[in-house]
Every structure is written in C-alpha cells, then in structure tokens.
N, C-alpha and C positions, 0 to 999 in steps of 0.2 A: 605502518600498521597502527598508528595512533588512531586513525579513523575507526578501525575495527574495534578498538578498545572503547571508544565513545559509543559506538552502536551497541556493544555488549552492555554498557551501563544503562542505556535507554531501554534495551530489551528486558533486562532484569527489573528495571523500574516498572515497566508496563505490566509484567507478570504479577508484581506485588500490589500495584495500586489501580489497576484498570477499573475495578468496580467500586473504588472509593468515591466519596462525595467530591463534587466539583472543586471546592476550595482546596481540599487536601491533595487532589490530583495536581492542580496547578502549582501548589506550594512545593511539592516534591520535584516537579519538573524544574522549578526555579532554582532548586538546590544544585542541580547538575549543570544547567545552562543559563547563561545570560544572553537573552535574545537581542540581536542588533535591531535598531529601528530601520536602518536602510542597508542594503547590500547590492552592489552592481550585478546585473544579470550577466552570466558568463555565456559567451557565444558557443563555447565548447560543451556546455552542459547538455546531457541527453534529455530529450523530451519524455515526459511521463504524464499520462492522462488519468484523471479520476472521474468516473461517470456519475453525475449527481441526478440522474433521472428516475430515482426509485422512491422519492419521498412519499408517493401515494401508496406505496406498499408497506410503509413503516408506521408505527405509532409514534407519538410525540417522544416517549422515552427512548425509542430506538433511534430517532433522529438525533437526539441529544448525545447518545453514545457514539454515533457516527461522527458528530462534531468533535468529540473528544479524540477520536482516532485520527481525524484530519489534523487536529492541533498537534498531536503526538508526531505525525509525519512531518509537519512543519518544523517542529523542534529537532527531529532527527536530521532533516536536510540542512538545517542551519547550524548544526553542531560541527560541521566541517569548516575549515578555513577557506579563504577565497580561492586557493589553488586546488581544493579537493571537492568543491561543490558537485555532487553526483547528478542532480536532476533539476530540470526546469519543469516545475509542476503546473499543469493546467487543469483546473476544475471545470468541467464542461457540462452542458445540458442542464443549467439551472433554469428549469422550465417556467418558473413563476417568481415574481418579485417578492412574494411572501413565503419563500421556501423556509420551512422549519429548520432544516439542516443549516442553512446559511445564517439564519437568525441566531441559532445556538452557537454557531462558529464565531459570530461577532462578539460573543461574551468573552471568548478567549483571545481573539484578534480583532479588537475594535477598529483598527486601521484599515482592514480589508475593504476593498470596494468591488463593485460588480459591473464596472464599465468595460466594454470589450477592448478598448484601445489604451487603457491606462495600466502600467505595470506597477506592481508592489513587490519589491524584492524579486524572488524567483518563484513566487506563489501567486497565481492569477486565477480569477474566476470569470467564466463566460456564460452568457445566455445561449450562445451558439453551440451547435453540435460539433463534436470533434471531426465529423465528416466534412464540415465546412472549413475547418481550420487547418487540417493536416492532409497529407497525401495518403489516400486510402490504402495504397500498396504498402505503406510502411506500418500501418496499424495492426497490432496483435492484441486480441482481447484474452486476458488471462482468466481461465476457468478450469476447475478440476473435472468438469463433466465433458471431457474430450480425451481421446486416446493420443492426440497429437502432442508430442513433447517439444518444448522450445529449446533451441540452442542459442545462448545468449548472443545477441547481435546489437552492437552499439548504434546501427543505423535504423533499427526498429523502434517504433513508438508503442510502448506497452500501455494497455488500458486496464485499470483496476476498477471493478464495479463498486460504487459508493453505496454499499449496503452492509449493515452490521451482521456479524456472525452469530445469529440467534437460531436456536433449534426450532422455535415456533414463531410465526408471524400471525397477525390478526386474521389473515386470510390463508393461512397454512401454506405459504410460499417457501420454497427453499432458495436461498440466495444464488447459489451456483446455477440452478436451473434457469433463473431469470436472466442472468448475464449470458449464459451459453445461448439461449433461445434468441436473445436480442442480437448478439453478434452474428449468428447464422442468418437471421432475417436481414441484416444489413450487409451481408455478403463479405464479412471480415474474416481474416484468419483468426483461428483460436488456438490456444496452447496452454499446457500446464507445465509445472516445474518437473524436471526429470529427477525426482527424489523419492519415488516409491520404495526403492531398495533400502532406504535409510530408515523406514518406519518399523517399529516393532510389529511382530506377527499378530499382536493383539489389537493393533490399530486398523481403522478403515483406511485403505491406501488412498482414497479420494477425500481425505480430511480437508475441511475448509479452514483457512487461516484468517486471523485478524488482519485488518488492513496494515497496521504498523509492522506486523511480522512479514507480510508480503514485501513491503517497502524495504525492510531491513535486509531480507534475503537478497533482493535485487541490488541493493547498494554494495553488499559484500561481494556478490558474484561479479559485479561490474569492476571491482577492484582486484579481485583474486582469480577470477575465472574458475573458481572451485565451488561447486554446489554443496559439497559435503561440509566444508568449512562454514559456509553461509547458514546452512540449516542448523548445524549444531550451535551456532551463535544465538539463534532466534527461536528455537523450539525447546520445550522442556525435555530433559533427558529421558523421562519415563515414556515419551512417545517414540523414542528412537532405539534402534539396535545399537549396542556398544560397538566401538571400532573393531574389536576382535572378531565380532560376528560378521561385520561387513567384509573384512579381509578374508575370513575363513570361507565365505561364500563366493569369493573372487568377484565381487561386484565393486565397480569403481565409479567414481563421479564422472559426469559428462561435462565436457567443456563446450 
C-alpha cells in the first residue's frame, strides 16, 4: 500500500499547487520526489497513451498547463519503485516539430526526445498515431461523453486526451466532446469510469477530471481493483458522497 500513500501525497500536492507559478510547482514536486535520470523499461508495465493532437484547439497558456499536467504524470509514474511501475506511457500524435505543448514540457523534462525509436525511461513521445503503434482492438479512449462503462482490464490500452480541463477554450470547445468525437471517427472503443454513484447529488455526473487525477485513479484501480478507493484518493471530498450514503443506497464499486 506504500504506492497508494505516494499517490495520495501527489494528489494532495496537485490540489494545492496546480495553479501556482512554474517554479513553485516544480519546487514542491521536488520536495516529494527525487526523479531518477534513468530507469529500465519494465516489460510487464501496462501501456498507457496520451493523445497530443489538440494543440491547435488550445491557447499558449493552455498548452503550458497541459505540459504541467504531463510532468505531474511523469512524477507520479516514477514515484513507484522498479517492481511497482504501473504504466509504460506513450505520448502520441505530436503532429508538428514546433508543438507548443512539447516545447513547454521540455522546460520540465529537458532530456526528453521526440525520436520514434529512442526510449527515455518509461515515458516516450511519438510523431506517429497510436493507431500505427498499437493493436486497434486493445485501444480504449477514455471520455465522460459515453454511456459505456469500463471494467478495468490489464490487456487494454487506455487513451487519455491530452487537453486541459478548462471551462472555455478560445473556440468554445469542450474537451470531452473533442475526444469522444475523435474516438468514434477512428472506430475505437470508448468508455468512462464507473464512478457516477460516488458523486454528490450536487455534482454533474459527467464531471471532467484533470489528467493527473485520471492517471492517479487508473494507478490505484490497477493495484486494488477498487474504484471507490481510487476515486476517494484523488478527488476532493466535497465532490463525493460520504461512505455512509453510498452504503445506505446499496451502491457498490465495480471491479
């Protein structure tokens, strides 16, 4: 359970410092984690994809915030020891060499490269589409804009849309609409977390999560197979029903 404690520390950190200035954000992350310069890629690590094809839908500020979230995911993934590494992360669809998101990400991870065949730890970036890199049948695009619930499967490759959780974009796009439409157009399976019953009655049941929250939930579910534990680790208490309410309604987590 040590890995869950580390995830909780990062989750609390993100809640407190997400909108802080870049230097303060990195300084606080450094207080919790000492990042290794190299780490062998584990063959048993589950594949996870982050789709970087939405730069043209975001402002420069939004691309910078996305880079912060990607850096936070990198830190979360590397907070595990070599026997606990939860994911082999591939950032796909970097559609141009001058991607703003990638340029901002290099401020946090200057060692990162963008060659298709060169590994850097468990965190890689590709110009290619995930459709070229992985078996289409294993891909599942995560989006709240679907009625399909996922049942966590170690053989599936989950895709997270690389787009920040903002209420308004310069062109009035909603992030989840973009990812859902793209997945359907590509003929991919889509799914959302089976966590509606955990949200407070005052909350929108199709709430959009920050990327590190999505990653944290997946990491805990991978270890515990318990959605309720995962959600309570990574979402603020005021968004959720208390445990007595969940039990009283006889609603249980899905495995």
